[in-house]
C-alpha positions, 0 to 999 in steps of 0.5 A: 493533555493537549487541545488540538482544535486550533490546528487549522490549514487552508487547502489551496493547491489544486482542484479535481473537476469532472471535466478533467478526469479519465474514465478509469481510476488507474489512469488518474492514480498514475497522473497523481502519483507522478505529479506528487513525485515531480512536485517533491517533498516526499521521500517515499511517494509509494508509502501507503496504509494497508487496512485489514480485519484481523483474526480478533475482529478488529481493524488494523492499519500499517504502512507498507510500500507499493511496489507496482501498479497496473490496470489489474491492481496494486502490488505489495510484498509481505510475509504470508505468515505475518499478522497481515498475511493471516488477516488477508487469508481470512478476509481478502477485503482490504483497504489501501490509502495514500496521503500525499500532504505536499499536494493536499491529496488522498486516495482510498482504495477498496479492493480484494487481495490475492497472492501474486503468482510465484514467478512474480514474487520470485522476480521481485525477490531476486531484485532485492539486495541480499540483506533484504533477502536474508531479512525476509528469511530471518524474520518470523514476522509478527511473532514474539522474540526474546531480543534484538540479539536473536535477530542479529545472530540469525542474520550473521549465521545466514550471511555465512551459510549463503556466502557466495550462493543464491538466496532463494525466496522462502515460500512464506514470503511473496506478493499480494495483488489488490484488485480495486472495486472502489477508488476515491480521490480526495483533493483538499479545497478552501473552506473544507469544501474538498473535492471527492470523486469516487469510482465504483467498478460495475458488473461490465467492468466499467467504472461509475463516477460520482462526486461526493459531498465533502 
């Protein structure tokens, strides 16, 4: 056992004030994303945690990669038959979160997930390296397998089968668009008095902005 109560850090790198934020959270997300990207220190700025409510009733989180964001929402790709895909099909209310420690920032997004249109999933799948395309076909994601060798043997066979051929996107693999209904921006500040600004989507599609106590 180890006592971690003395792990402490002072947050001093930035601030988040109402007089410097846009009316729309996507604009602020875009600004933060590129500031973190330009600051450096993170290999994958687009890494995010996706939280779902599983078929067993328990919440579960995992890290995936954000592949696109627009004013409509945030897009990532997965196997629709995976544990995550089945959880979303059963309950599309999910949460995304980003932790950018180099800038002492978090973004927490509550949203409703829906499958992207087939042409969007097709377009992204076509942009992937052939190895990644075949990997999506090989893996029955979240299913029990006998060994690593089972995967490698299936991959070798597919490499032969598709040599010199176009690799089609399987129907069970594609994107999810997460349409945000609430976005919270967290900026670390000294003395644990962190800045927390929350955007909540209103019936007229405007955003209500509030400051939350840290």
